C-alpha positions in Angstrom: 25.0 43.1 51.4 25.5 40.7 54.3 27.9 37.8 53.9 26.4 34.5 52.7 26.9 31.1 54.2 29.5 28.8 52.8 27.0 26.3 51.3 29.2 25.1 48.4 32.0 27.6 48.7 35.2 26.8 50.6 38.0 29.1 51.6 41.5 28.2 50.7 43.7 26.6 53.3 46.8 28.8 53.0 47.3 32.6 52.6 48.2 33.4 49.0 46.1 30.6 47.6 44.5 32.0 44.5 40.8 32.3 43.9 40.6 32.4 40.1 37.5 30.3 39.6 34.0 31.4 40.5 32.9 29.7 43.8 36.4 29.1 45.1 37.7 31.0 48.0 41.0 32.4 49.4 42.2 34.1 52.5 42.1 37.9 52.5 44.3 40.1 54.7 41.9 42.9 55.8 44.2 45.7 57.0 41.5 47.4 59.0 39.9 44.3 60.6 42.5 41.6 61.1 43.4 41.7 64.8 42.2 40.3 68.1 43.5 42.3 71.1 42.3 40.9 74.5 39.1 39.7 72.8 36.8 37.8 75.1 36.5 34.2 74.1 34.5 32.7 76.9 34.4 31.9 80.6 35.8 28.8 82.2 33.5 26.4 84.1 36.2 23.9 85.1 35.2 21.2 82.6 34.6 22.8 79.1 37.9 22.6 77.2 36.7 23.8 73.7 36.1 27.5 72.8 35.4 29.2 69.4 37.4 32.4 68.6 35.2 35.4 67.7 35.5 39.1 67.5 32.9 41.7 68.6 32.6 44.9 66.5 30.4 47.7 67.8 28.9 50.9 66.4 26.9 52.8 68.9 24.5 50.3 70.5 24.8 47.9 67.6 27.1 44.9 68.0 28.1 42.1 65.6 30.0 38.9 66.6 32.2 37.6 63.8 33.3 33.9 64.1 37.1 33.8 63.5 37.9 30.6 61.5 41.4 31.5 60.2 43.7 32.7 63.0 47.3 33.4 61.8 50.3 31.7 63.2 53.9 32.7 62.6 53.2 36.3 61.7 55.6 38.8 63.4 53.2 41.6 64.2 53.4 44.7 66.4 53.2 44.7 70.1 50.1 45.3 72.1 50.0 48.0 74.8 51.2 45.5 77.4 54.3 44.6 75.2 53.1 41.3 73.9 54.2 40.4 70.4 51.3 39.0 68.4 53.5 36.4 66.5 51.0 33.6 67.3 47.6 33.5 68.9 47.9 34.0 72.7 45.2 32.9 75.1 45.1 34.6 78.5 43.0 34.2 81.6 41.7 37.1 83.6 42.0 36.6 87.3 41.2 39.2 90.0 44.4 41.2 89.5 45.5 40.9 85.9 45.5 38.9 82.6 47.9 35.9 82.8 49.1 34.6 79.4 48.7 30.8 79.3 51.4 28.4 78.3 50.7 27.5 74.6 51.7 23.9 75.5 48.4 23.7 77.4 46.1 24.3 74.4 45.9 23.8 70.6 44.4 26.2 68.1 42.9 24.8 64.9 44.0 27.3 62.2 41.2 26.1 59.9 38.3 26.5 62.3 39.4 29.0 65.0 38.6 26.5 67.7 40.8 26.5 70.9 41.0 23.2 72.7 42.6 22.9 76.1 44.5 19.7 76.8 43.2 17.3 79.4 43.7 18.6 82.9 43.9 22.2 81.7 40.3 23.3 81.4 39.9 26.9 82.5 38.9 27.3 86.1 35.2 28.2 86.8 34.6 31.9 86.6 37.8 32.9 84.9 37.4 34.8 81.6 39.4 33.8 78.6 40.8 36.4 76.1 42.6 36.0 72.8 45.1 38.2 71.1 46.5 37.6 67.6 45.8 38.2 63.9 43.4 36.5 61.5 42.6 36.2 57.9 39.1 36.6 56.4 38.0 33.7 54.1 36.5 35.3 51.0 35.3 34.3 47.5 34.4 36.2 44.3 30.7 36.2 43.6 31.0 37.1 40.0 33.1 35.6 37.2 33.9 39.0 35.5 36.0 42.0 36.4 35.5 45.5 35.1 38.9 46.8 34.2 40.6 49.8 32.5 44.0 50.3 31.1 45.8 53.6 31.0 49.2 53.4 29.4 51.1 50.7 31.2 48.8 50.8 34.2 45.9 48.4 34.7 43.0 49.2 37.0 40.2 47.1 38.3 37.1 49.3 38.6 34.9 47.1 40.8 36.1 44.1 42.6 33.4 42.3 44.5 34.3 40.0 47.3 32.1 38.3 49.9 33.1 36.7 53.2 32.7 33.0 53.5 30.6 32.5 56.6 30.7 29.4 58.8 27.6 27.2 58.3 
């Protein structure tokens, strides 16, 4: 089932916030789909200073773009192939020879929307491609108010746990 829009549902603001009530959301750490590595963000035109983070996932000729609204900051993650530690979101610009990681003092990242805003005087140069590397949480909610569970001795099992991604409106 495709994710639904966030009409009346809101994701939590912090990792670890609980989602115990129907219709309320939290941030989910998806171990298989939680990383941006040199993900294209946009192309500079010399004036635009605002870019939305997103991730492209492809299977064969089918591609899906996921809007990233909850980038992680302060997570000490592994290094990329080029040796960069993904402790915070890093924005780089591709020029004709290589990717150049930009000084984080030249832009801000809104960790509640995934919007990257370059400071005045630092708009990406026309024709240069922007990339993002870092981790992200997936905002989710529970669409049902019940859990099927089973107990075996001192172990407790949840049979079916349904979660749905909160999509930007």
